[in-house]
ROFIZA-929370 format. One record per atom (N, C-alpha, C): residue in one letter; y, z, x. Coordinates in pm, whole numbers, padded with zeros to 5 digits, always signed. Layout:
BEGIN
AYZX;...
% end
This chain:
BEGIN
M-02076-02209+00717;M-02003-02162+00588;M-01861-02215+00592;S-01812-02274+00489;S-01677-02332+00473;S-01604-02244+00373;T-01473-02216+00409;T-01386-02139+00318;T-01359-02217+00198;L-01298-02134+00094;L-01264-02202-00022;L-01127-02258-00017;F-01062-02197+00086;F-00912-02217+00078;F-00853-02223+00242;T-00804-02325+00307;T-00769-02320+00431;T-00618-02311+00455;G-00547-02276+00357;G-00402-02307+00383;G-00327-02166+00407;L-00406-02060+00440;L-00347-01944+00458;L-00254-01943+00568;H-00292-01960+00694;H-00217-01972+00811;H-00188-02117+00849;R-00087-02168+00781;R-00048-02324+00791;R+00070-02339+00855;A+00083-02419+00966;A+00213-02448+01025;A+00298-02548+00956;I+00424-02554+00978;I+00510-02629+00902;I+00576-02728+01008;T+00639-02830+00963;T+00690-02947+01045;T+00814-02883+01115;T+00859-02942+01233;T+00978-02918+01296;T+01100-02933+01217;E+01088-03049+01118;E+01190-03061+01045;E+01215-02963+00941;M+01113-02902+00891;M+01119-02779+00783;M+01166-02657+00857;V+01122-02639+00979;V+01177-02526+01060;V+01343-02528+01054;H+01384-02656+01101;H+01536-02682+01098;H+01606-02651+00956;L+01529-02703+00867;L+01575-02687+00726;L+01608-02549+00687;L+01500-02474+00717;L+01507-02329+00677;L+01613-02246+00762;V+01622-02297+00890;V+01740-02238+00960;V+01859-02267+00916;E+01889-02385+00892;E+02029-02441+00841;E+02043-02369+00689;N+01948-02360+00608;N+01962-02311+00480;N+02004-02151+00484;T+01951-02091+00582;T+01983-01949+00613;T+02114-01910+00698;F+02124-01997+00782;F+02243-01945+00903;F+02361-02043+00894;G+02336-02152+00830;G+02434-02262+00829;G+02417-02385+00907;T+02483-02489+00865;T+02465-02615+00934;T+02504-02629+01077;A+02594-02528+01115;A+02643-02513+01272;A+02548-02451+01351;T+02453-02399+01299;T+02341-02321+01388;T+02248-02436+01444;K+02240-02394+01579;K+02154-02498+01657;K+02022-02426+01696;I+01905-02488+01703;I+01790-02433+01754;I+01764-02468+01884;K+01765-02355+01981;K+01742-02387+02129;K+01599-02405+02154;G+01502-02337+02070;G+01356-02354+02091;G+01287-02270+01989;H+01173-02318+01949;H+01092-02246+01876;H+00939-02237+01892;T+00872-02132+01863;T+00732-02139+01896;T+00640-02072+01791;L+00538-02131+01763;L+00443-02087+01681;L+00355-01965+01719;L+00372-01857+01669;L+00302-01740+01732;L+00160-01743+01693;Q+00073-01687+01778;Q-00087-01684+01740;Q-00115-01547+01717;G-00235-01537+01650;G-00279-01394+01630;G-00300-01366+01479;G-00207-01410+01385;G-00195-01385+01260;G-00303-01472+01181;L-00354-01415+01069;L-00471-01483+01008;L-00407-01523+00854;F-00298-01453+00812;F-00247-01455+00674;F-00123-01535+00666;N-00006-01468+00724;N+00116-01519+00739;N+00125-01627+00848;T+00214-01719+00868;T+00255-01811+00966;T+00372-01747+01020;T+00376-01748+01150;T+00503-01679+01217;T+00557-01755+01331;Y+00678-01781+01337;Y+00755-01843+01440;Y+00838-01757+01525;R+00874-01772+01637;R+00987-01714+01712;R+01080-01825+01736;I+01200-01808+01687;I+01319-01910+01720;I+01440-01856+01786;Q+01485-01939+01885;Q+01607-01903+01946;Q+01714-01972+01889;L+01835-01929+01861;L+01944-01983+01797;L+02078-01982+01872;E+02149-02082+01859;E+02285-02083+01907;E+02386-02101+01780;H+02507-02046+01800;H+02609-02057+01705;H+02558-01969+01575;A+02494-01867+01580;A+02466-01787+01467;A+02477-01642+01503;D+02470-01545+01411;D+02502-01402+01429;D+02376-01349+01505;Y+02262-01412+01494;Y+02151-01367+01567;Y+02095-01458+01649;S+02056-01435+01784;S+02021-01530+01891;S+01876-01550+01896;D+01792-01444+01846;D+01657-01464+01856;D+01601-01397+01723;V+01502-01486+01657;V+01460-01437+01518;V+01329-01461+01513;I+01275-01411+01413;I+01123-01429+01378;I+01133-01491+01217;L+01056-01596+01211;L+01027-01657+01085;L+00890-01631+01039;R+00869-01573+00930;R+00731-01565+00873;R+00721-01623+00717;L+00610-01704+00705;L+00590-01763+00597;L+00466-01725+00517;A+00466-01695+00403;A+00353-01657+00340;A+00278-01787+00292;P+00131-01767+00255;P+00056-01882+00220;P+00120-01974+00118;E+00099-02076+00093;E+00147-02161+00008;E+00122-02117-00137;G+00218-02168-00228;G+00199-02122-00373;G+00087-02200-00433;T+00017-02165-00537;T-00079-02230-00609;T-00038-02296-00722;D-00112-02381-00777;D-00102-02441-00905;D-00083-02349-01022;P+00023-02358-01097;P+00067-02265-01187;P-00037-02258-01299;L-00120-02369-01307;L-00245-02375-01414;L-00349-02296-01359;M-00361-02266-01231;M-00479-02214-01181;M-00497-02052-01233;G-00604-02028-01272;G-00625-01875-01325;G-00637-01793-01224;D-00621-01652-01247;D-00636-01554-01143;D-00763-01563-01058;T-00860-01580-01141;T-01006-01608-01082;T-01022-01711-00968;D-00938-01810-01011;D-00958-01931-00909;D-00850-01932-00796;D-00754-01828-00815;D-00646-01817-00706;D-00715-01768-00581;P-00701-01811-00472;P-00774-01774-00341;P-00703-01644-00295;L-00592-01619-00340;L-00544-01473-00298;L-00551-01377-00409;F-00535-01263-00363;F-00536-01149-00447;F-00399-01132-00529;S-00390-01069-00634;S-00268-01073-00710;S-00172-00978-00636;F-00198-00884-00561;F-00105-00816-00489;F-00040-00906-00372;E-00113-00984-00314;E-00092-01080-00201;E+00012-01178-00254;R+00031-01220-00377;R+00121-01308-00404;R+00252-01266-00405;T+00286-01140-00413;T+00418-01079-00416;T+00437-00979-00291;M+00362-00973-00211;M+00384-00867-00111;M+00488-00897+00002;M+00500-01019+00039;M+00623-01040+00126;M+00747-01015+00064;A+00762-01058-00054;A+00896-01031-00125;A+00920-00885-00128;A+00825-00803-00141;A+00847-00643-00151;A+00870-00596-00015;E+00836-00670+00097;E+00845-00594+00238;E+00981-00546+00261;P+01090-00619+00223;P+01226-00567+00261;P+01245-00429+00188;V+01192-00409+00062;V+01212-00300-00013;V+01146-00184+00064;V+01018-00209+00120;V+00947-00127+00190;V+01012-00076+00314;Y+01069-00157+00382;Y+01153-00131+00534;Y+01264-00040+00495;E+01336-00080+00375;E+01453+00013+00345;E+01408+00146+00331;K+01287+00177+00270;K+01244+00308+00233;K+01224+00362+00385;Y+01148+00288+00471;Y+01114+00342+00597;Y+01242+00401+00664;Q+01334+00296+00670;Q+01468+00329+00746;Q+01553+00468+00685;K+01548+00467+00554;K+01601+00595+00507;K+01531+00712+00536;A+01404+00702+00569;A+01307+00827+00614;A+01316+00843+00762;G+01400+00754+00822;G+01400+00775+00977;G+01281+00702+01046;I+01219+00619+00974;I+01091+00543+01048;I+01142+00410+01081;P+01136+00368+01224;P+01177+00255+01281;P+01109+00124+01205;A+01189+00029+01167;A+01143-00077+01097;A+01211-00207+01127;P+01163-00338+01111;P+01235-00456+01136;P+01357-00481+01054;N+01442-00548+01106;N+01571-00579+01041;N+01556-00708+00958;V+01539-00696+00836;V+01509-00825+00757;V+01642-00892+00736;I+01661-01008+00764;I+01778-01098+00762;I+01787-01157+00622;V+01701-01220+00581;V+01683-01273+00450;V+01543-01290+00398;C+01520-01268+00285;C+01369-01293+00224;C+01382-01384+00096;D+01336-01504+00107;D+01344-01604-00004;D+01219-01633-00063;D+01192-01593-00203;D+01083-01620-00276;D+01114-01714-00384;S+01218-01777-00378;S+01257-01875-00494;S+01185-01998-00497;G+01111-02050-00401;G+01042-02176-00382;G+01133-02308-00383;S+01265-02270-00370;S+01357-02396-00381;S+01362-02474-00259;V+01329-02420-00147;V+01339-02487-00015;V+01193-02550+00018;I+01103-02451+00005;I+00956-02482+00042;I+00882-02380-00047;P+00764-02426-00088;P+00676-02366-00205;P+00611-02247-00133;R+00678-02159-00064;R+00628-02050+00012;R+00728-01929+00009;T+00699-01819-00004;T+00801-01711+00055;T+00814-01710+00193;Y+00946-01683+00232;Y+00960-01693+00378;Y+01061-01573+00402;M+01063-01546+00527;M+01151-01429+00570;M+01198-01457+00710;F+01332-01435+00742;F+01374-01426+00876;F+01404-01276+00912;M+01348-01233+01023;M+01394-01112+01078;M+01434-01111+01210;E+01513-01006+01275;E+01556-00993+01396;E+01453-00979+01485;F+01440-01060+01602;F+01335-01031+01711;F+01339-00887+01771;I+01240-00839+01787;I+01244-00700+01856;I+01172-00727+02005;P+01236-00722+02113;P+01169-00703+02245;P+01076-00591+02249;S+00952-00612+02269;S+00867-00506+02251;S+00721-00549+02311;R+00629-00441+02308;R+00493-00464+02329;R+00427-00406+02203;Q+00295-00439+02171;Q+00221-00373+02092;Q+00164-00259+02140;L+00114-00161+02048;L+00061-00047+02104;L-00072-00062+02188;D-00141-00177+02150;D-00266-00201+02213;D-00246-00277+02337;H-00136-00281+02393;H-00110-00370+02527;H-00162-00297+02638;S-00229-00354+02732;S-00303-00310+02842;S-00220-00238+02944;S-00095-00257+02942;S+00010-00194+03028;S+00037-00041+03003;I+00003-00012+02877;I+00044+00132+02837;I-00067+00231+02872;S-00045+00315+02964;S-00137+00416+03016;S-00174+00502+02905;L-00303+00562+02927;L-00372+00667+02838;L-00267+00778+02799;S-00199+00833+02894;S-00122+00939+02875;S-00009+00905+02787;E+00052+00793+02811;E+00164+00735+02733;E+00108+00701+02579;K-00001+00647+02573;K-00049+00611+02441;K-00073+00743+02367;E-00110+00843+02427;E-00138+00966+02360;E-00006+01013+02308;R+00104+01002+02383;R+00232+01068+02329;R+00284+00979+02223;L+00246+00842+02238;L+00295+00748+02140;L+00220+00767+02002;Y+00089+00794+02011;Y+00019+00831+01883;Y+00074+00959+01815;R+00121+01056+01907;R+00179+01174+01847;R+00286+01136+01760;Q+00381+01045+01819;Q+00492+00991+01750;Q+00466+00918+01623;L+00360+00818+01644;L+00316+00755+01527;L+00276+00854+01402;G+00209+00961+01443;G+00174+01050+01353;G+00281+01120+01269;E+00386+01135+01350;E+00512+01205+01294;E+00579+01098+01183;Y+00573+00971+01238;Y+00644+00893+01138;Y+00554+00848+01008;T+00420+00862+01044;T+00322+00841+00912;T+00351+00960+00822;A+00365+01081+00882;A+00393+01201+00800;A+00519+01179+00714;A+00630+01137+00778;A+00750+01092+00701;A+00725+00999+00595;M+00642+00898+00631;M+00626+00793+00541;M+00557+00844+00418;H+00465+00943+00426;H+00393+01007+00318;H+00457+01107+00245;Q+00587+01121+00257;Q+00684+01197+00215;Q+00760+01118+00102;I+00746+00984+00105;I+00821+00887+00028;I+00739+00885-00112;E+00798+00931-00204;E+00723+00934-00342;E+00753+00826-00415;G+00654+00776-00506;G+00678+00659-00604;G+00677+00710-00759;T+00726+00614-00824;T+00723+00667-00984;T+00593+00647-01035;S+00493+00565-00974;S+00364+00541-01019;S+00285+00480-00907;F+00151+00478-00918;F+00052+00433-00822;F+00069+00268-00822;G+00048+00216-00709;G+00020+00065-00716;G+00124+00010-00602;W+00160-00124-00636;W+00219-00205-00523;W+00361-00222-00581;P+00458-00190-00488;P+00600-00215-00498;P+00631-00376-00513;Q+00723-00387-00591;Q+00770-00541-00609;Q+00902-00576-00552;G+00923-00707-00532;G+01064-00724-00455;G+01190-00694-00542;D+01177-00676-00660;D+01288-00608-00747;D+01296-00482-00755;G+01212-00402-00694;G+01219-00256-00695;G+01132-00191-00802;T+01064-00296-00879;T+00968-00227-00981;T+00837-00195-00926;M+00746-00150-00996;M+00600-00117-00952;M+00502-00195-01043;K+00399-00229-00974;K+00295-00301-01043;K+00176-00204-01030;G+00133-00148-01122;G+00017-00051-01117;G+00006+00047-01243;S-00018+00181-01227;S-00033+00265-01321;S+00008+00409-01297;D+00022+00508-01389;D+00032+00625-01371;D-00087+00693-01321;R-00202+00636-01336;R-00318+00710-01298;R-00406+00628-01189;W-00405+00707-01082;W-00456+00649-00951;W-00598+00571-00977;S-00677+00621-01069;S-00813+00576-01082;S-00785+00416-01139;E-00693+00390-01227;E-00683+00273-01272;E-00642+00155-01169;V-00569+00201-01074;V-00531+00109-00968;V-00647+00081-00880;L-00727+00169-00853;L-00844+00146-00781;L-00948+00074-00859;I-00971+00105-00985;I-01057+00015-01063;I-01026-00123-01074;A-00892-00163-01092;A-00838-00279-01088;A-00865-00371-00957;F-00829-00287-00859;F-00865-00353-00717;F-01001-00385-00710;A-01104-00290-00725;A-01239-00314-00705;A-01274-00436-00797;Q-01226-00430-00931;Q-01262-00543-01013;Q-01232-00676-00969;E-01111-00683-00924;E-01041-00816-00880;E-01146-00870-00751;T-01164-00758-00663;T-01235-00805-00548;T-01391-00848-00596;A-01456-00780-00691;A-01575-00809-00729;A-01592-00947-00816;S-01471-00982-00893;S-01467-01107-00947;S-01462-01229-00856;K-01375-01200-00748;K-01377-01314-00663;K-01506-01342-00576;A-01562-01226-00540;A-01695-01243-00467;A-01805-01296-00548;A-01815-01249-00686;A-01896-01311-00770;A-01901-01464-00785;R-01761-01515-00777;R-01756-01648-00814;R-01822-01738-00697;V-01830-01665-00574;V-01901-01748-00473;V-02031-01696-00444;G-02079-01608-00537;G-02215-01548-00502;G-02225-01457-00379;Y-02124-01399-00349;Y-02117-01312-00236;Y-02155-01154-00259;M-02244-01108-00184;M-02292-00974-00212;M-02344-00948-00359;P-02400-01011-00418;P-02434-00994-00560;P-02475-00863-00615;G-02391-00817-00709;G-02425-00690-00778;G-02344-00568-00696;V-02307-00593-00576;V-02220-00495-00513;V-02100-00465-00566;G-02020-00565-00597;G-01888-00534-00665;G-01902-00455-00785;E-01997-00472-00870;E-02010-00412-00988;E-02053-00265-00953;Q-02118-00246-00860;Q-02170-00098-00831;Q-02030-00024-00786;I-01955-00095-00702;I-01841-00040-00634;I-01746-00010-00754;T-01718-00109-00839;T-01628-00074-00955;T-01669+00017-01047;N-01815+00039-01063;N-01865+00138-01149;N-01846+00289-01076;M-01847+00292-00950;M-01834+00420-00875;M-01684+00470-00905;F-01589+00384-00914;F-01465+00435-00960;F-01455+00470-01103;R-01498+00366-01169;R-01496+00396-01315;R-01554+00519-01372;N-01683+00558-01304;N-01761+00660-01349;N-01713+00801-01297;H-01623+00788-01199;H-01572+00915-01141;H-01400+00927-01149;R-01377+00864-01266;R-01227+00864-01283;R-01157+01012-01256;E-01222+01109-01291;E-01158+01233-01282;E-01135+01289-01136;L-01231+01232-01050;L-01226+01265-00908;L-01095+01226-00852;F-01072+01076-00889;F-00945+01018-00833;F-00819+01053-00897;D-00829+01098-01019;D-00709+01127-01095;D-00687+01279-01065;Q-00757+01351-00974;Q-00704+01474-00914;Q-00577+01443-00823;V-00565+01328-00777;V-00440+01283-00714;V-00349+01269-00801;T-00227+01327-00807;T-00124+01317-00912;T+00014+01266-00831;V+00022+01262-00706;V+00145+01221-00653;V+00129+01108-00581;P+00186+00986-00622;P+00178+00863-00547;P+00273+00870-00430;V+00223+00828-00312;V+00313+00833-00185;V+00297+00701-00123;L+00390+00657-00045;L+00396+00531+00033;L+00303+00535+00147;V+00202+00449+00152;V+00106+00428+00254;V+00127+00282+00310;H+00108+00272+00444;H+00126+00138+00526;H+00020+00042+00471;N-00101+00087+00472;N-00220+00029+00426;N-00277-00071+00516;D-00218-00083+00644;D-00254-00181+00745;D-00217-00123+00887;L-00221+00013+00901;L-00166+00079+01008;L-00275+00079+01128;W-00243-00021+01225;W-00346+00001+01342;W-00238-00043+01471;E-00316-00046+01591;E-00205-00069+01701;E-00139-00193+01713;A-00194-00306+01657;A-00122-00422+01666;A-00001-00424+01583;N+00023-00337+01479;N+00120-00328+01386;N+00225-00213+01418;V+00226-00165+01554;V+00315-00073+01600;V+00374-00123+01736;L+00507-00156+01730;L+00573-00213+01828;L+00635-00113+01935;I+00622-00122+02061;I+00673-00035+02171;I+00781-00089+02253;H+00875+00004+02279;H+00984-00068+02375;H+01012+00050+02472;G+01086+00017+02577;G+01123+00116+02687;G+01026+00095+02814;E+01047+00160+02920;E+00966+00151+03016;E+00912+00274+03083;N+00792+00286+03123;N+00731+00415+03193;N+00742+00539+03106;D+00820+00629+03138;D+00813+00756+03066;D+00905+00757+02951;T+00990+00627+02928;T+01071+00618+02811;T+01008+00546+02693;L+00884+00520+02709;L+00826+00433+02614;L+00835+00520+02468;S+00877+00434+02369;S+00873+00512+02231;S+00863+00380+02119;I+00818+00424+02005;I+00800+00321+01898;I+00931+00255+01845;A+00924+00113+01862;A+01043+00052+01824;A+01041+00002+01687;A+00927-00010+01631;A+00925-00056+01475;A+00767-00039+01437;I+00763-00014+01320;I+00626-00013+01250;I+00641-00142+01160;I+00556-00254+01183;I+00550-00387+01126;I+00458-00409+01031;D+00469-00532+00974;D+00365-00572+00886;D+00338-00476+00761;G+00450-00433+00696;G+00431-00340+00596;G+00420-00407+00460;D+00377-00521+00458;D+00370-00605+00326;D+00253-00545+00261;R+00155-00495+00309;R+00040-00438+00222;R+00072-00302+00167;S+00187-00252+00203;S+00202-00113+00160;S+00205-00085+00005;M+00139+00029-00038;M+00141+00068-00165;M+00168+00204-00186;F+00186+00263-00318;F+00184+00396-00331;F+00055+00456-00393;A+00003+00531-00322;A-00137+00571-00328;A-00144+00731-00286;D-00278+00767-00294;D-00313+00904-00230;D-00292+00883-00077;R-00230+00976-00017;R-00185+00971+00126;R-00305+00955+00206;E-00438+01002+00165;E-00557+00975+00231;E-00622+00852+00208;F-00561+00749+00152;F-00589+00627+00124;F-00563+00541+00267;E-00477+00611+00339;E-00435+00557+00470;E-00555+00555+00564;A-00607+00445+00608;A-00731+00433+00662;A-00710+00503+00809;I-00592+00517+00881;I-00565+00559+01010;I-00610+00704+01012;L-00603+00758+00884;L-00630+00918+00904;L-00786+00953+00933;S-00860+00847+00900;S-01016+00885+00924;S-01048+00828+01067;T-00958+00750+01140;T-01001+00695+01271;T-00909+00727+01386;A-00792+00793+01361;A-00694+00815+01458;A-00737+00929+01547;P-00684+00933+01675;P-00723+01025+01779;P-00647+01153+01754;P-00692+01271+01809;P-00616+01407+01794;P-00491+01409+01805;A-00427+01322+01895;A-00283+01321+01932;A-00202+01282+01787;F-00263+01178+01730;F-00200+01160+01598;F-00187+01254+01501;H-00308+01324+01477;H-00304+01421+01390;H-00218+01545+01427;E-00190+01553+01558;E-00089+01668+01600;E+00048+01627+01556;G+00071+01502+01564;G+00206+01449+01514;G+00222+01464+01355;Y+00097+01420+01292;Y+00098+01417+01150;Y+00102+01561+01094;G+00054+01652+01144;G+00073+01794+01116;G+00021+01846+00972;Q-00070+01747+00905;Q-00116+01779+00770;Q-00267+01759+00781;P-00339+01871+00745;P-00485+01869+00749;P-00535+01775+00623;L-00641+01710+00660;L-00711+01629+00553;L-00780+01745+00460;D-00803+01678+00339;D-00873+01767+00242;D-01016+01764+00269;M-01072+01867+00325;M-01212+01883+00358;M-01309+01944+00251;S-01258+01944+00139;S-01346+01993+00018;S-01440+01880-00020;D-01530+01910-00098;D-01630+01800-00130;D-01563+01689-00200;Q-01458+01722-00286;Q-01396+01618-00351;Q-01300+01530-00259;G-01242+01591-00175;G-01185+01514-00069;G-01259+01434+00007;L-01373+01473+00075;L-01451+01404+00130;L-01514+01286+00065;A-01544+01318-00070;A-01595+01195-00151;A-01498+01096-00165;R-01364+01120-00184;R-01255+01029-00225;R-01236+00935-00100;R-01240+01010+00018;R-01217+00944+00146;R-01331+00825+00169;L-01454+00880+00137;L-01572+00783+00146;L-01548+00661+00076;A-01509+00694-00073;A-01498+00583-00168;A-01392+00473-00122;Y-01280+00543-00057;Y-01171+00443-00015;Y-01230+00356+00102;R-01314+00416+00196;R-01369+00328+00288;R-01473+00228+00249;I-01534+00254+00138;I-01622+00150+00069;I-01551+00051+00013;L-01439+00088-00060;L-01367-00038-00116;L-01294-00108-00012;S-01234-00051+00102;S-01165-00123+00198;S-01262-00197+00286;S-01365-00161+00304;S-01473-00237+00375;S-01525-00366+00292;Y-01555-00347+00160;Y-01590-00452+00075;Y-01485-00551+00067;F-01362-00504+00043;F-01255-00610+00037;F-01245-00688+00174;N-01263-00614+00286;N-01245-00686+00413;N-01359-00786+00439;A-01479-00746+00386;A-01605-00833+00409;A-01558-00971+00318;Y-01512-00958+00212;Y-01485-01079+00128;Y-01375-01155+00202;V-01271-01083+00243;V-01148-01161+00302;V-01193-01251+00436;H-01266-01162+00523;H-01300-01230+00636;H-01407-01342+00619;E-01479-01339+00516;E-01584-01439+00508;E-01507-01569+00425;Y-01420-01535+00323;Y-01384-01647+00235;Y-01231-01674+00240;Q-01160-01591+00302;Q-01006-01609+00311;Q-00966-01678+00448;V-01022-01624+00537;V-00960-01629+00688;V-01069-01698+00771;D-01188-01724+00735;D-01297-01776+00805;D-01322-01718+00936;Q-01353-01602+00933;Q-01400-01498+01046;Q-01530-01429+00999;P-01632-01535+00992;P-01766-01479+00945;P-01822-01362+01022;Q-01813-01365+01160;Q-01868-01245+01236;Q-01822-01121+01197;D-01670-01128+01173;D-01607-00986+01123;D-01663-00968+00978;G-01675-01064+00902;G-01719-01059+00769;G-01859-00990+00758;Q-01947-01034+00835;Q-02079-00983+00844;Q-02095-00831+00890;R-01979-00784+00980;R-01968-00648+01030;R-01921-00563+00906;F-01822-00615+00827;F-01774-00548+00732;F-01871-00531+00604;R-01952-00640+00602;R-02055-00641+00494;R-02163-00530+00511;Q-02209-00523+00644;Q-02298-00417+00682;Q-02241-00272+00672;R-02118-00265+00708;R-02053-00130+00695;R-02044-00099+00551;T-02021-00186+00463;T-02005-00160+00308;T-02141-00096+00265;L-02245-00169+00302;L-02394-00118+00263;L-02411+00011+00311;D-02376+00041+00449;D-02418+00157+00513;D-02340+00261+00424;L-02209+00244+00401;L-02125+00340+00346;L-02176+00390+00206;M-02215+00282+00137;M-02276+00298+00002;M-02393+00380-00001;E-02483+00375+00096;E-02590+00467+00116;E-02534+00608+00129;Q-02444+00626+00216;Q-02397+00749+00232;Q-02349+00822+00095;W-02273+00726+00006;W-02234+00776-00130;W-02341+00827-00199;K-02462+00745-00187;K-02572+00802-00284;K-02630+00934-00247;I-02631+00946-00102;I-02681+01088-00042;I-02575+01197-00082;M-02461+01161-00084;M-02345+01255-00109;M-02369+01299-00252;L-02407+01213-00343;L-02419+01247-00495;L-02544+01297-00527;E-02634+01297-00452;E-02785+01346-00487;E-02791+01500-00545;P-02707+01569-00483;P-02716+01711-00547;P-02660+01727-00685;Y-02591+01612-00738;Y-02520+01616-00848;Y-02594+01537-00964;Q-02698+01468-00912;Q-02783+01368-01022;Q-02870+01452-01106;
% end
C-alpha cells in the first residue's frame, strides 16, 4: 500500500536550517551542531546548538509543506485543523502557563511562508526524559501520573468561547454547539476515507451517529481546553530520583475546546492519574454513550491517518479493527432504545 502523500515528515537542507536560524536569531548567530530527531510522524524536528544567541540549545519544528492553493479540501492530504494547528500552539501554551501548567517556551512561530513554505517554530530545549522512559521506576511513575492528573484538571478549567480549534490569532474555528464540531470532524474524515475507498460506508455510519444523536452531545454546553494527544511521550520529566517532576506538557498543537471527557486519557489512565484529577467521570447512560462515541471517532480518524497519512499500516489495521469493535458496542448500547 502506498500513501497518497509522503511529505509529512520531510527533512530540510542544512542550508535551510542555517537560513531559518539567521532569520530568527540574527546573522551573528553560529550553529555549533544540529540533529534531526527521530520518532515524529507529522512534524519534522531538529535540535540545534547555537553560539552568539540568547539561547544556546533550541528545538526547531516544521509543519508539513503547504499545498497548492488550487487544491480543494477533499484533495488536501491534511485535515483542515492540521493546517493551522502549529500556529495555534503558542496560544495554547500561553493558556497552559497562565493556569500553572508547565509548557515549552516558544521563541518564535512563523506561518507567513516567506522563508519556507511551511509553518515553523523555535522553542527553548528542555533537558528532560519522556514519561515512558525505562529509567523511571513504577513508584515514581505513579507519583508523576498523580501530578499529570492535577495539571489535566487545571487544563480542563480553561474555558473557551465556543467549541472547536483555537487559531493563531486567538480566534476560534468551530461552533457554539458541540454536536456541530463532532459532525464536521466525522464528515471530513469520512470524505477523505471515501476518496480512497477506505472502510466503505463506515464514515457515513459514524457521521450519522453524531447527526442522529445531536441532543446527546449538545447536553455538553461548556467548552474547555483538552490536549487531545495526551500520552506518556508528550509528558517531559526532569529531576533525579525522588525529585522527579513534570517539566512540560508538549505537542499541544492538537488541542481543542471540547467536552472535558473528549480527553482520551480519562478512559485509559491509571488510578493515580484520577486521584490527581479529582473529578469523577459521568457514569450516567448519557455519559457512557458520549465517551464510547468519542472513542469510535478517534479510532476511525487514527485508522485513516495511520494507513494514508503516515504509512503505518500495522497500526492502521489495529485502529480499523478497534473502530469496528467499538461500533458493535454502540449498537448493543442502543438496543434498548430501538
